[in-house]
N, C-alpha and C positions, 0 to 999 in steps of 0.2 A: 488526442491522447485520451485514452479511457481511464477513468478513475472510479474505484468503488469505494464508498463510505459505509463503514460498518460501526454502528452505535446504536446501543439500547435506548438512548435518550433521544426521542423523536425530535424535540426542538434544536438540539445540537446537530443532528443529522440533516434537518432541514436548513439550518443556517449555512453549514459546510457545503451542502448541495448548491444553495443558491449562490454562494461566494464563487464557487468553482464554475458553475454553469455560466455565470456572468463574466468570468474570465476566459471563457472559451472551451473549457474541457468538457467532455461528454462524461456524465456522471450517472452512476447507477447506485441504488442504495439497499443495504442488507440490515435487517434488524437484528439478526442473531448469526452465531457460528454456522448454523445449518444453511441459512440463506446464503451467506457468503461463500461457502464451500460449493453449493449448487451453481451460483452465479460464476464462480471462477471456472467451473467445468464447461459451462455453457458458452462463456466468453474468454477464451484464452488470450485474447488481444488486450485484456486489462493490463495496463502498465504500471499502475500505482494503486495501492490499497491503503486507505486511512483508516485506522481501527483504534478505538479506544482500548487501553490496556485491560480494563475490567469489563469483560463481556458477559460472563455468566460464571456460575459457581465451579464449573469444571474445567473451562478452557480460557486462557488469557489471549489477549491480541496477539502476544508474541508467539505462543503456542500455535494459534491459527495461522499465522504467517508461516511457520514452519511446514504446516501441512499444505498450505497452498503453493509452496515451492515447485512441487511436482506438476502442478497445473499451469502455473504462470512462470515459465522458465526464466524470463528475464525481467520479472516483477520487482517493483520496489515498494517497500513497506514502511509507512509512517505510522507509528505508535504514539498516540496521545495519552499522556499520564500526568495526573497531578499529584502522585505520591513518589517523592524523590527516593524513598526506600526500596522501590521494587526495580529502580534502574540498575542495570548491570554495567560493570566498568567497561566491558568490551562487547560491542554489538556487531553482528555480522555485516558484512559490507552493503548488503540489500536492505538494511534496516536503518531508519532514523527515528529519533525521539523528539516529539514536539511536546514541550512542557505547558501544562495547563497553569493558569489560564493563558490562552493565546488569542490574539487578534487576527483580523483578516489578512493583514500584511505578513504576519509570521507564518500563517497558513499557506498563502500564496508563494512565499519564499521556499518553504519546505517542499511543496509540490514542485515548484520549478527546479529545485536542487535534486529532487527524486526523479523528475522527467529526464534531467541531464545524465543521471546515473543509469537510468533504464536504457537510453538511447546509446550510451557508451557500451553498455553490456551486450546490447543487441549487435552493434558493430563488431565487437569482439568475437561474439558467437559466429556470426556470419563469416568473418575471416579464417576462423578455425575449420568451419565447414568447408569453405572454399579450398583451403589448403589440403584437407583430407580428400577432396575430391581430385585434386591434381596429383595426389600420390597414388591413387587408384588406377 
């Protein structure tokens, strides 16, 4: 499973990268929204994107996830956030919130859950595609 980590804090990005790499995930890093969008175009096999909610002054992690949906069809987005006030009561099915501060086990649990959702969405999409082919 390919995972992209998007965070402007280099130390946090490196810790998350290390923990996920050690757990067997293939991980790429993006320092900002532009890098993340470029990587998502180049690597449509990215299944999970972990992003801080606060990325820059113009785009939040949630807004970036919405933009990536066109590129990463069955992607799952884990938004990390330390501000309870920015959380919405209803999140899209492909978005999970990981509240800060979080530890390694919390991170791995969120990624495992996101991977299960990603695989389920991929299977559902394949079933629909196969059904459409049978109708043709």
